[in-house]
Legacy VTK file of the C-alpha trace (Angstrom):
# vtk DataFile Version 3.0
C-alpha trace
ASCII
DATASET POLYDATA
POINTS 275 float
43.842 -62.362 -88.588
43.674 -58.564 -88.709
45.626 -56.222 -90.990
46.980 -52.707 -90.541
44.250 -51.447 -92.880
41.539 -53.033 -90.744
43.044 -51.579 -87.569
43.162 -48.149 -89.213
39.508 -48.519 -90.205
38.629 -49.320 -86.591
40.483 -46.237 -85.396
38.540 -44.118 -87.876
35.320 -45.600 -86.479
36.338 -44.051 -83.151
36.444 -40.653 -84.855
40.225 -40.417 -85.183
41.815 -38.672 -88.158
44.878 -36.660 -89.112
43.757 -33.828 -86.844
43.750 -36.127 -83.805
46.344 -36.237 -81.022
46.250 -39.295 -78.761
48.091 -40.976 -75.911
48.085 -44.712 -76.575
47.927 -47.509 -73.990
47.876 -50.873 -75.706
48.100 -54.651 -75.728
49.227 -56.319 -78.942
47.865 -59.739 -77.980
44.382 -58.281 -77.475
43.979 -58.114 -81.291
44.603 -61.811 -81.830
46.892 -62.520 -84.781
48.031 -59.284 -86.440
49.429 -59.513 -89.963
52.704 -57.642 -89.546
52.681 -57.740 -85.749
53.260 -54.667 -83.635
54.666 -52.733 -86.597
51.309 -53.053 -88.365
49.587 -51.508 -85.332
52.124 -48.667 -85.393
51.434 -48.198 -89.116
47.712 -47.919 -88.412
48.241 -45.439 -85.585
50.611 -43.135 -87.434
48.706 -43.328 -90.733
45.379 -42.539 -89.059
46.244 -40.062 -86.301
48.111 -36.785 -86.498
50.191 -37.098 -83.312
50.779 -40.255 -81.273
52.128 -40.024 -77.709
53.116 -43.116 -75.732
54.655 -43.844 -72.309
58.295 -44.898 -72.649
59.416 -45.446 -69.054
62.695 -47.191 -68.212
62.187 -47.934 -64.512
63.341 -51.548 -64.931
66.774 -50.294 -65.987
67.276 -47.004 -64.159
65.148 -47.240 -61.006
66.756 -47.649 -57.593
65.523 -47.487 -54.023
66.028 -44.475 -51.750
69.420 -44.017 -50.093
69.685 -44.205 -46.298
68.144 -41.309 -44.410
65.734 -40.158 -47.127
62.437 -41.070 -45.512
59.661 -38.720 -46.672
56.107 -38.565 -45.302
53.560 -40.764 -47.069
56.130 -41.894 -49.641
55.632 -45.697 -49.382
59.261 -46.556 -50.085
61.766 -47.746 -47.466
65.337 -46.419 -47.716
68.246 -48.807 -48.153
69.458 -50.156 -44.798
73.089 -49.147 -45.460
75.109 -47.108 -47.930
76.851 -50.303 -48.979
73.532 -51.860 -49.993
72.531 -48.691 -51.805
75.847 -48.544 -53.677
75.422 -52.162 -54.803
71.981 -51.368 -56.213
73.313 -48.238 -57.906
76.095 -50.261 -59.528
73.597 -52.812 -60.910
71.302 -50.137 -62.384
71.715 -48.619 -65.846
72.103 -44.884 -66.339
69.370 -43.388 -68.494
70.022 -42.805 -72.179
67.490 -42.095 -74.961
68.182 -45.439 -76.659
67.217 -47.592 -73.670
64.391 -50.063 -74.352
60.964 -49.209 -72.970
59.839 -51.232 -69.931
58.298 -54.514 -71.086
55.165 -54.045 -68.981
54.201 -51.134 -71.256
53.847 -53.563 -74.156
55.401 -54.287 -77.522
53.633 -51.527 -79.424
55.438 -48.511 -77.875
58.796 -50.297 -78.098
58.135 -51.067 -81.760
57.146 -47.450 -82.314
60.484 -46.430 -80.772
62.465 -48.827 -82.956
60.721 -48.182 -86.271
59.704 -44.515 -86.240
62.700 -42.832 -84.529
60.341 -40.752 -82.398
61.337 -37.848 -80.200
61.785 -38.900 -76.562
61.907 -37.027 -73.296
64.878 -37.450 -70.979
63.127 -38.268 -67.708
65.143 -41.175 -66.263
62.066 -42.990 -64.914
59.054 -41.702 -66.807
59.975 -40.739 -70.355
57.572 -40.401 -73.296
57.907 -40.817 -77.039
55.839 -39.003 -79.642
55.541 -38.751 -83.428
53.562 -36.244 -85.451
53.092 -32.479 -85.808
52.511 -31.810 -82.091
55.215 -34.191 -80.830
57.743 -31.527 -79.859
55.074 -29.415 -78.157
53.856 -32.339 -76.055
57.301 -33.555 -75.029
58.544 -30.060 -74.174
55.878 -29.939 -71.444
57.719 -32.528 -69.344
60.025 -31.319 -66.589
62.055 -33.397 -64.110
59.639 -32.245 -61.391
56.482 -32.666 -63.523
56.696 -35.924 -65.480
53.035 -35.944 -66.543
53.350 -32.596 -68.317
52.891 -34.112 -71.819
49.447 -35.396 -70.841
48.511 -31.998 -69.443
49.606 -30.420 -72.744
47.654 -33.065 -74.665
44.514 -32.034 -72.791
45.104 -28.453 -73.904
45.118 -29.701 -77.515
41.756 -31.457 -76.993
43.559 -34.771 -77.291
42.270 -38.220 -76.438
43.206 -41.267 -74.411
43.239 -44.330 -76.673
42.860 -47.700 -74.931
43.593 -50.638 -77.241
42.765 -53.899 -75.502
43.565 -52.539 -72.029
41.486 -51.059 -69.233
41.793 -47.891 -67.170
44.459 -49.412 -64.903
46.869 -48.335 -67.679
45.322 -44.863 -68.030
48.047 -42.505 -66.812
45.798 -39.479 -67.347
43.996 -40.460 -64.133
47.315 -40.016 -62.308
47.590 -36.478 -63.659
44.176 -35.615 -62.220
45.221 -37.126 -58.889
48.404 -35.089 -58.805
46.576 -31.856 -59.578
44.669 -32.578 -56.345
47.812 -33.343 -54.337
47.511 -37.139 -54.429
49.816 -39.875 -55.746
52.862 -37.583 -55.741
55.762 -39.823 -54.765
59.517 -39.258 -54.635
61.502 -41.876 -56.529
65.149 -42.404 -57.441
67.107 -43.215 -60.588
70.625 -43.686 -61.845
71.397 -40.723 -64.080
75.115 -41.248 -64.840
77.973 -43.466 -63.759
77.886 -43.575 -59.923
75.341 -40.710 -59.948
71.793 -40.885 -58.614
69.006 -38.303 -58.495
65.689 -37.838 -56.724
62.541 -37.137 -58.781
59.229 -35.871 -57.361
55.660 -36.408 -58.540
56.044 -40.014 -59.669
52.593 -41.696 -59.784
51.544 -44.523 -57.507
49.290 -47.558 -57.917
46.467 -47.821 -60.442
44.979 -51.264 -59.856
41.575 -49.806 -58.855
41.383 -47.274 -61.695
38.950 -49.321 -63.783
36.207 -48.400 -61.325
36.113 -45.038 -63.147
34.522 -46.667 -66.212
30.853 -45.996 -65.322
31.610 -42.318 -64.726
33.286 -42.084 -68.147
30.779 -44.151 -70.116
28.975 -41.201 -71.675
32.270 -39.669 -72.854
33.641 -42.925 -74.307
33.528 -43.978 -77.955
34.063 -47.691 -78.437
34.471 -50.244 -81.195
35.910 -53.741 -81.626
38.915 -54.310 -83.884
39.247 -58.065 -84.399
39.359 -59.245 -80.746
40.494 -55.872 -79.395
38.188 -53.633 -77.383
39.190 -50.146 -78.555
38.097 -47.015 -76.697
38.672 -43.299 -77.101
38.037 -40.848 -74.252
38.895 -37.136 -74.254
41.728 -36.285 -71.868
39.590 -33.479 -70.455
36.786 -35.943 -69.675
39.182 -38.247 -67.782
40.528 -35.307 -65.784
37.043 -34.030 -64.974
35.715 -37.447 -63.947
38.682 -38.154 -61.686
38.415 -34.730 -60.108
34.705 -35.264 -59.477
35.310 -38.612 -57.779
38.280 -37.517 -55.647
36.584 -34.304 -54.503
33.639 -36.403 -53.350
35.863 -39.036 -51.689
39.622 -38.599 -51.030
40.006 -42.392 -51.299
38.225 -42.733 -54.662
39.914 -45.127 -57.126
42.236 -46.416 -54.371
42.319 -49.790 -52.628
42.019 -50.214 -48.864
45.123 -52.353 -48.272
47.148 -50.571 -45.540
50.521 -51.641 -46.989
49.746 -50.503 -50.538
50.872 -47.186 -52.042
47.159 -46.401 -52.290
47.135 -45.802 -48.527
50.007 -43.323 -48.820
48.279 -41.552 -51.726
45.147 -41.235 -49.602
47.154 -39.680 -46.788
48.708 -37.221 -49.216
45.244 -36.043 -50.236
44.118 -35.769 -46.603
47.201 -33.673 -45.851
46.167 -31.262 -48.611
42.674 -31.028 -47.152
LINES 1 276
275 0 1 2 3 4 5 6 7 8 9 10 11 12 13 14 15 16 17 18 19 20 21 22 23 24 25 26 27 28 29 30 31 32 33 34 35 36 37 38 39 40 41 42 43 44 45 46 47 48 49 50 51 52 53 54 55 56 57 58 59 60 61 62 63 64 65 66 67 68 69 70 71 72 73 74 75 76 77 78 79 80 81 82 83 84 85 86 87 88 89 90 91 92 93 94 95 96 97 98 99 100 101 102 103 104 105 106 107 108 109 110 111 112 113 114 115 116 117 118 119 120 121 122 123 124 125 126 127 128 129 130 131 132 133 134 135 136 137 138 139 140 141 142 143 144 145 146 147 148 149 150 151 152 153 154 155 156 157 158 159 160 161 162 163 164 165 166 167 168 169 170 171 172 173 174 175 176 177 178 179 180 181 182 183 184 185 186 187 188 189 190 191 192 193 194 195 196 197 198 199 200 201 202 203 204 205 206 207 208 209 210 211 212 213 214 215 216 217 218 219 220 221 222 223 224 225 226 227 228 229 230 231 232 233 234 235 236 237 238 239 240 241 242 243 244 245 246 247 248 249 250 251 252 253 254 255 256 257 258 259 260 261 262 263 264 265 266 267 268 269 270 271 272 273 274
């Protein structure tokens, strides 16, 4: 069993304190049994760090496929075969609102943070963020409908860190930001934004299942400790951006898989088009 106090002590071992700003990617079950559950982890994060940023996407509720006739180059998403099929999908989807639950694949910790801390939240219908702390408004204001990863870019400007709690770099969205700054992994996706209303959003990231291959490049910039059963790591945002840039400049296909039908192939083609 691990307590909120012990988790907070582990975070301090990583060098985090009230001056720290972090983006958190997490797995509650990685800790083992937590006294107080996900709320205890949120207590440790907000008591230890100054500002906590977390992904709060709602794709499972709001996301829809492209309407007919919206094929875009290297977009890896087939349009609906008919307007009738598209309208059916639009009817089933939920229009975005700030009180929608966070997608389950992002874990229980960000959803608990949303429910217990009343954090500020961006309004992106697919790729929102929540944040608490002194820099929360500054980070969230950096997101635009056409630039969803803006809060991470702003976090880098504050010398912030990526905090991985029991997860690997396949959850590390900061790598996507570095890709997009190089013209890669910039997809158009679609969401329900109001009753019978849909919108197109650019610069939505693609796949990340090969991102953990960045670990050796980031090893020297990574601080690590173990909190109960959880492998906890802190990496500066600027180090993640620099490492990704280094790898992609050397190889346009770096950190991507080679499966022709995967979005990785489309992301690779996007980078080649830039070159």
